[in-house]
C-alpha positions as CSV (number, residue, x, y, z in Angstrom):
1,X,-50.4,39.9,-17.6
2,X,-49.2,37.4,-14.9
3,X,-45.5,36.3,-14.6
4,X,-46.5,32.7,-15.6
5,X,-48.0,33.9,-19.0
6,X,-44.6,35.9,-19.7
7,X,-42.5,32.8,-19.8
8,X,-41.5,31.4,-23.1
9,X,-43.5,28.2,-24.0
10,X,-40.3,26.1,-24.1
11,X,-39.5,27.0,-20.5
12,X,-42.6,25.7,-18.9
13,X,-42.1,22.5,-17.0
14,X,-38.4,22.5,-17.8
15,X,-36.1,20.8,-15.1
16,X,-33.4,23.5,-14.1
17,X,-30.2,22.7,-15.5
18,X,-27.0,22.4,-13.3
19,X,-25.3,25.7,-12.8
20,X,-22.4,25.5,-15.2
21,X,-20.2,27.6,-12.8
22,X,-20.8,25.2,-9.9
23,X,-20.2,22.2,-12.0
24,X,-16.9,23.7,-13.2
25,X,-16.0,24.6,-9.7
26,X,-16.5,21.0,-8.5
27,X,-14.4,19.6,-11.3
28,X,-11.6,22.1,-10.3
29,X,-11.8,21.0,-6.8
30,X,-11.5,17.3,-7.8
31,X,-8.6,18.2,-10.1
32,X,-6.7,20.1,-7.4
33,X,-7.2,17.3,-4.9
34,X,-5.8,14.9,-7.3
35,X,-2.9,17.0,-8.1
36,X,-2.2,17.5,-4.4
37,X,-2.4,13.9,-3.7
38,X,0.0,13.1,-6.5
39,X,2.5,15.7,-5.3
40,X,2.3,14.2,-1.8
41,X,2.9,10.6,-3.1
42,X,5.9,11.9,-5.1
43,X,7.2,13.8,-2.1
44,X,7.2,10.8,0.1
45,X,8.4,8.2,-2.7
46,X,11.5,9.9,-4.0
47,X,13.6,10.3,-0.9
48,X,13.8,6.5,-0.1
49,X,15.0,5.7,-3.6
50,X,17.3,8.5,-3.7
51,X,18.8,7.4,-0.3
52,X,19.5,3.9,-1.7
53,X,21.2,5.4,-4.7
54,X,23.4,7.5,-2.3
55,X,24.2,4.3,-0.3
56,X,25.1,2.3,-3.5
57,X,27.2,5.2,-4.8
58,X,29.2,5.6,-1.7
59,X,29.5,1.8,-1.1
60,X,30.7,0.9,-4.6
61,X,32.2,4.3,-5.6
62,X,29.8,4.6,-8.6
63,X,30.4,7.6,-10.8
64,X,26.7,9.1,-10.8
65,X,23.2,8.6,-9.4
66,X,22.1,7.3,-12.7
67,X,24.5,4.3,-12.4
68,X,23.0,3.2,-9.2
69,X,19.5,3.8,-10.4
70,X,20.2,1.6,-13.3
71,X,21.4,-1.2,-11.1
72,X,18.5,-0.9,-8.9
73,X,16.0,-1.1,-11.8
74,X,17.7,-4.0,-13.3
75,X,17.7,-6.0,-10.0
76,X,14.2,-5.0,-9.4
77,X,13.0,-6.3,-12.8
78,X,15.0,-9.5,-12.6
79,X,13.6,-10.6,-9.3
80,X,10.2,-9.1,-9.8
81,X,10.5,-6.9,-6.6
82,X,9.1,-3.4,-6.5
83,X,11.9,-0.7,-6.8
84,X,10.8,0.9,-3.6
85,X,11.1,-2.5,-1.7
86,X,14.5,-3.2,-3.0
87,X,15.7,0.4,-2.1
88,X,14.4,-0.1,1.4
89,X,16.3,-3.4,1.7
90,X,19.5,-1.8,0.4
91,X,19.3,0.8,3.2
92,X,18.3,-1.4,6.1
93,X,20.3,-4.7,5.5
94,X,23.7,-4.8,6.9
95,X,26.5,-4.9,4.5
96,X,30.1,-6.2,4.5
97,X,32.8,-5.8,1.9
98,X,32.0,-9.3,0.7
99,X,28.4,-8.3,0.2
100,X,25.3,-10.2,1.2
101,X,25.5,-13.8,1.5
102,X,25.4,-15.5,-1.9
103,X,22.4,-17.6,-2.7
104,X,24.4,-20.8,-2.9
105,X,25.8,-20.1,0.5
106,X,22.5,-19.6,2.4
107,X,20.2,-22.2,3.7
108,X,17.4,-22.5,1.4
109,X,13.8,-23.1,2.7
110,X,10.8,-23.5,0.6
111,X,8.1,-20.8,0.7
112,X,5.4,-21.2,3.4
113,X,2.1,-22.7,2.0
114,X,-0.7,-20.3,1.4
115,X,-3.9,-22.3,1.6
116,X,-7.1,-20.5,1.0
117,X,-5.5,-17.9,-1.3
118,X,-6.6,-17.9,-5.0
119,X,-3.3,-17.6,-7.0
120,X,-4.1,-19.0,-10.4
121,X,-1.3,-21.0,-12.2
122,X,1.7,-19.9,-10.1
123,X,3.6,-22.6,-8.3
124,X,6.0,-20.0,-7.0
125,X,4.1,-16.7,-7.1
126,X,5.8,-13.3,-6.7
127,X,5.1,-11.0,-4.0
128,X,2.5,-8.9,-6.0
129,X,0.4,-12.0,-6.7
130,X,0.6,-13.0,-3.1
131,X,-0.6,-9.6,-1.9
132,X,-3.4,-9.3,-4.4
133,X,-4.6,-12.6,-3.4
134,X,-4.4,-11.7,0.3
135,X,-6.4,-8.6,-0.2
136,X,-9.2,-10.4,-2.0
137,X,-9.2,-13.0,0.8
138,X,-9.6,-10.3,3.3
139,X,-12.4,-8.6,1.4
140,X,-14.2,-12.0,1.0
141,X,-14.1,-12.6,4.7
142,X,-15.3,-9.0,5.6
143,X,-17.8,-8.9,2.7
144,X,-16.9,-5.6,1.1
145,X,-15.4,-4.4,-2.2
146,X,-13.0,-1.9,-1.0
147,X,-9.6,-2.4,0.7
148,X,-5.9,-2.0,0.5
149,X,-2.6,-3.8,1.5
150,X,0.4,-2.0,2.8
151,X,4.0,-3.1,3.7
152,X,6.2,-1.8,6.5
153,X,9.2,-0.1,5.1
154,X,11.4,2.4,6.6
155,X,9.4,2.9,9.7
156,X,6.1,3.6,7.9
157,X,3.4,1.8,5.9
158,X,3.5,1.9,2.1
159,X,0.4,1.0,0.0
160,X,1.2,-1.6,-2.5
161,X,-2.3,-2.9,-3.5
162,X,-5.9,-1.5,-3.4
163,X,-9.3,-2.2,-4.8
164,X,-12.4,0.0,-5.2
165,X,-10.6,3.2,-3.7
166,X,-10.4,6.5,-5.5
167,X,-7.2,8.1,-6.6
168,X,-7.3,10.8,-3.9
169,X,-7.4,8.0,-1.3
170,X,-4.6,5.9,-2.6
171,X,-2.3,8.8,-3.1
172,X,-3.2,10.4,0.3
173,X,-2.5,7.3,2.1
174,X,0.4,6.1,-0.1
175,X,2.6,6.4,2.8
176,X,1.4,6.4,6.4
177,X,3.9,7.4,9.1
178,X,1.5,9.1,11.6
179,X,-0.4,7.3,14.4
180,X,-3.7,9.0,13.3
181,X,-5.1,6.0,11.2
182,X,-6.6,2.7,12.1
183,X,-3.9,0.8,10.2
184,X,-1.0,2.7,12.0
185,X,-2.8,1.9,15.3
186,X,-3.1,-1.7,14.3
187,X,0.6,-1.9,13.5
188,X,1.6,-0.2,16.8
189,X,-0.6,-2.4,18.9
190,X,0.1,-5.5,16.9
191,X,-3.7,-6.4,16.8
192,X,-6.7,-6.1,14.7
193,X,-8.6,-2.8,14.9
194,X,-12.1,-2.1,13.8
195,X,-13.3,1.4,13.2
196,X,-17.1,1.1,13.5
197,X,-17.9,4.7,12.1
198,X,-15.1,6.8,10.4
199,X,-17.3,9.9,11.0
200,X,-17.0,9.7,14.8
201,X,-13.9,7.7,15.5
202,X,-11.2,9.4,17.5
203,X,-8.4,7.7,15.9
204,X,-8.3,9.9,12.8
205,X,-7.0,13.4,12.3
206,X,-9.5,15.6,10.5
207,X,-7.6,15.4,7.1
208,X,-7.5,11.8,7.1
209,X,-11.2,11.5,8.1
210,X,-12.3,13.8,5.2
211,X,-10.4,11.7,2.6
212,X,-11.8,8.4,3.8
213,X,-15.3,9.6,3.9
214,X,-15.0,11.3,0.4
215,X,-13.8,7.7,-0.8
216,X,-17.3,6.4,0.4
217,X,-15.9,4.6,3.4
218,X,-17.8,4.8,6.8
219,X,-16.1,2.0,8.5
220,X,-12.8,0.0,8.2
221,X,-11.0,-3.0,9.7
222,X,-7.2,-3.5,9.7
223,X,-5.4,-6.8,10.0
224,X,-1.6,-7.0,10.7
225,X,0.4,-9.3,8.5
226,X,2.9,-10.6,11.1
227,X,6.1,-12.8,11.1
228,X,6.7,-15.6,13.6
229,X,7.8,-13.1,16.2
230,X,4.5,-11.4,15.9
231,X,6.1,-8.2,14.4
232,X,3.8,-6.6,11.7
233,X,5.6,-6.4,8.3
234,X,2.4,-5.4,6.4
235,X,-1.3,-4.5,6.9
236,X,-4.5,-5.4,5.1
237,X,-7.5,-3.2,5.6
238,X,-11.0,-3.5,4.4
239,X,-13.4,-0.4,4.0
240,X,-17.1,-0.4,4.2
241,X,-19.9,1.8,2.8
242,X,-21.9,1.8,6.1
243,X,-21.0,1.8,9.7
244,X,-20.0,-1.5,11.1
245,X,-21.7,-3.2,14.2
246,X,-18.5,-5.3,14.4
247,X,-17.1,-8.4,13.0
248,X,-18.0,-12.0,14.2
249,X,-15.6,-14.1,16.3
250,X,-15.3,-16.5,13.4
251,X,-14.4,-13.6,10.9
252,X,-11.8,-12.2,13.3
253,X,-10.3,-15.7,13.8
254,X,-10.1,-16.3,10.0
255,X,-8.6,-12.9,9.5
256,X,-5.9,-13.5,12.2
257,X,-5.1,-16.7,10.5
258,X,-4.7,-15.0,7.1
259,X,-2.5,-12.3,8.8
260,X,-0.2,-15.0,10.2
261,X,-0.1,-17.0,7.0
262,X,0.7,-14.1,4.7
263,X,3.1,-12.4,7.2
264,X,5.2,-15.5,7.3
265,X,5.3,-15.7,3.5
266,X,6.5,-12.2,3.3
267,X,9.1,-12.7,6.0
268,X,10.4,-15.8,4.0
269,X,10.4,-13.6,0.8
270,X,12.5,-10.9,2.5
271,X,15.0,-13.5,3.7
272,X,15.3,-15.3,0.4
273,X,14.3,-13.5,-2.8
274,X,15.1,-10.0,-1.5
275,X,18.5,-11.2,-0.3
276,X,19.1,-12.8,-3.6
277,X,18.4,-9.6,-5.4
278,X,20.9,-7.7,-3.1
279,X,23.5,-10.3,-3.8
280,X,22.9,-9.9,-7.5
281,X,23.2,-6.1,-7.1
282,X,26.3,-6.4,-5.1
283,X,28.0,-8.6,-7.9
284,X,26.7,-6.1,-10.6
285,X,27.9,-3.0,-8.7
286,X,31.2,-4.4,-8.0
287,X,31.8,-5.2,-11.7
288,X,30.5,-1.6,-12.5
289,X,33.5,-0.1,-10.7
């Protein structure tokens, strides 16, 4: 009797099912990658907020870290500022016994205009709305559905907005402080950087390259968001499913204009809204003592 005739009738013509052990192994690898990325994100995020708590405790002689955290959280919510952004401002802003200049004592300037950004129903948008609109503007120009925005805080780039990118990517690059990424290179050189093929570009270390490729990105472009002095205070990056031949001169010009516009708005925000939050924090902490 031949081998074929020994097969059960139901097995004939059946498509082999996926190996359960292999599928389980793949799921476990994905789970471990996400867990590792989450731990890395927490490892980088907590020290900055803890440092701000320590500064507030020493500055205002607060009784416990919980008191300083409560003050940070309340000011963050009142002024619609991310906790991490406010913590960074506490650490880097010069302080005097009188505290930051009070809102009434500072020269008030209107926010810079944001033509071309789609911010629905917001006469005075908060930072999150502006960053989301800026990201969509960059993705429209570069014709892709993947990208992210970072802010420069504490000497590194912190991811604050993203679209179309997987959790492993967003956690791995939640904080960037090494030169082995295109966004870090763009920030250092103060210019736009195009990576035409992630698989072969020299700028990446191998760990970063693997995470980017697993996210489905084969090319990327980074645009500095700069203040009037040309200093990057943020970064917007697009990611592309296929290698890029390059962007057109018109695209590069429009992206540069967008980076200038958004960077100037962010600079205004830091010198008005964030300082208002610090002044409020000073008053609340002084009363807490």
